[in-house]
N, C-alpha and C positions, 0 to 999 in steps of 0.2 A: 528313572531312566538313565541308567549308569554305564547298561550291555553298548557294547560298538561292534558294529559291523564295518569291512573292509568297502573303501570307497575307491574311486574314480580321483584321476592324477596324486597318486602316492598318498590320498590324506583318507582320514577316518569320519565315516560320519556315526554322529550319536542318534539312538534308536529314537526314533520317534511314535506318536501315537495318535490313536484319532482322536481330533478335538472335536468338529463340527462338520455336520453336513450345510451345504448351500443350497437351495431352490432359489431360484430368481424366476420374478416376476414384471409386470409390464408396469404396476404399480400394487404397492404394499398391502393396500386394502383387499386388494383380487389374488394376492398371494397366500395372505391369515385367513380369507374365507377354503379359498382350496386345500391349503393343510388341514383345515378345521373340520372341512368336509371328510379329506380321507381317514382322518385320526379319530376324527368327533371329538376332539381337545383345542381349543383353541388358543394360539401363540399370542404371549405377549408383546409389548410394543416394546422393543429395545431404545435406538436411539441414531443420531444423525452422524455421518461420518464427511464433516465438513472437504478434508481434503481433498476428498474422491465424490464428493456430487452423491452420495446412496444416504442411504436409511433404511433401517430392517426393523424384525421382529423375530424372536426366539420361542424357543419350546425342548424343555428341558428333557432329555433323553436318558439321563444314569448322571452320577457320579464325573464334575466334569467334561459332560459329553452333551450336544444339543445340538439343534436344529435351528439353521437361520435363514430367515426370507429376505433377502436383500431386493431393495429396487431404485433403479433413480429419484431423487428426492426432485420434486420438481418446484420447491423454492429454496433448494440446492445451488450453489456456483458451477456451473461447466469446469470442470477443472481443465491448468494447462499440457493434460496429458490425455493418452485413453485413461479411461475407466477402471479399476481393475473386475476382475472375474469378467471378463469382455462384455461387459455390459453396455461398449458405444458399439459393438456388430451388430450390423442393421439386418443380418439373416438371423442371428438371436433375437434381436426382437421383433422382427415379425412372426419367429415360433413361440414368441410370449402370448401373440394376441390370441394365437388360439388356446393356450393353458399355460399355468406357472410349470417350470419344472426343474427338477434336480440338474443340476449342472456339474456341481464340484464337490469336491471334499479340503479338509484341513488338516494337517496333522501338527500336534503339537510336541516341542523339541526345548532342550535348555540350553542348547548350543545351536543355537539357529548358524552363522554364520560357518561353522565345519559341517553342519549337516549338509545344506544347501550347497555347501562347496565338494562335497563327497556325493552326490548325489549326481547318475550317470545320465541326466538328463536337465540340460538348462532350467534353473526356477526363476530365474531374473536376480535383480536386486533384492537386497534387505531394505526396508522402507521402514523408521519408523514414525509409529501411528498412535492416535487418542481418540477416545471418545469418553465424556465425562469424567470418572476417576479412573479407569480401564487405561492401561499404558502398553504397547505389544509393539512389537517389530514382528515382519512377516514380507515374504518372498510375491514381488509385482515384477514379472517380465515388462520390460519397455514398451511394449506395444498393447499390454492391458489383456492379452490372448490368454488363456488357459494350456497349464502343461499335458501335453497326450491327451488333447482335446478333452482334460478335466480327469482324467482317470487316476494319475497322478497329482497327488495334491500338495497344495500351497505349503508351505509352510509357516508356523506361526510361535513366539515364544513369548509367553506374556511376563512382562516384568514389571507386575504388583502381586502381592499374596491372594491377591482373589481376585475368581474366575467368572464369568458371566455367567454358568450354568448355578453357581453355587446359591445365589438368592434368587433363582427361578424357582415354582411351584413347581413340585411333584405332578408328573401328566398322566403316570399309566403307558406311556411309550418306552418304549425300548427299541434300539435295532439289532435285530436277526440276520443280518447279512446283508454284505453288499457284494456287487457283482458287476462286471462290465464285460464288454468284447471290444473288440480290434480286430485290423487286418493281420497287426505286426505287433501280435503281444510279447515278443522274447523282449525286447526291449527295456517296454514297459516291465514288464516282470521284473526284469535288472534293476531297474531305476527305485523299483520298491523292495527288494533286498537291500539295496544299499541303505535304505532309511530303516530296516528292518521292521517294514510294513507287509513283508511279503506275505502273514497267515493274514492281513486285516480286509482284502480287497481280494475274490476269486477274478482272473482275468482271464478270457479267453478269445477264441478264434470266432469271426465274424465279419462278413464285408463292409457292414456296416459300424461306428461306433454306437455303443450305447451304455448306458449308463442308468443302474438301479440299486433300491435300496429296500429291503425289505423289513418291515413296521411291526413288533407286536404293540397294537392298540387295544384300548377297550371294545373294539367292534371287529376284532381278530388279525389276523397277520394282512396287514393291507400292503401295497408297492408305490412308490414313488419313482418314476422314471424320468428320465432324459426326454 
């Protein structure tokens, strides 16, 4: 990831690449069942995020790319700040009662401070996190909301050699396309371009914000939606 693109405020943002998709669910079991039903493949247990009071399960989508199912951990402690990925939002939690939803994506960079500073939309401060043997830094807005309603990614930098997808079993599921709609695509597209991600997701105009991932699965091409 050595290419660079012009960013905001006179900085240069290090190019990022897709790291993982984020599916939120009311419970982790609900999310696992939903993804298994859509793809035909059951995600693997992940672990707990003690600092955020969440836990997850993972499905490999390719080399160092995966799908994360995330939910509030009922055995965890509520953090003193809003949880990441807007999980404390009562509107989102109400929607998750209907079904789990694709809410966001995360992009990997090897220079997170520079990349976040060069993005044209605020991604939030960089926080150090840990789960088991994994160590990473990640952008999290102070209010826990999703950048551009989830269309612009959270940034992550893995600070250990291993990546979560490295030890996941092959699933036969791969990402075919990411797409989104919103009322004002221009600033979103500019922010994605500043991160080197303009070719990763197609963003078009619509009155409603929507997010979708088309997946190649053992059952054919299937779609996860927001």
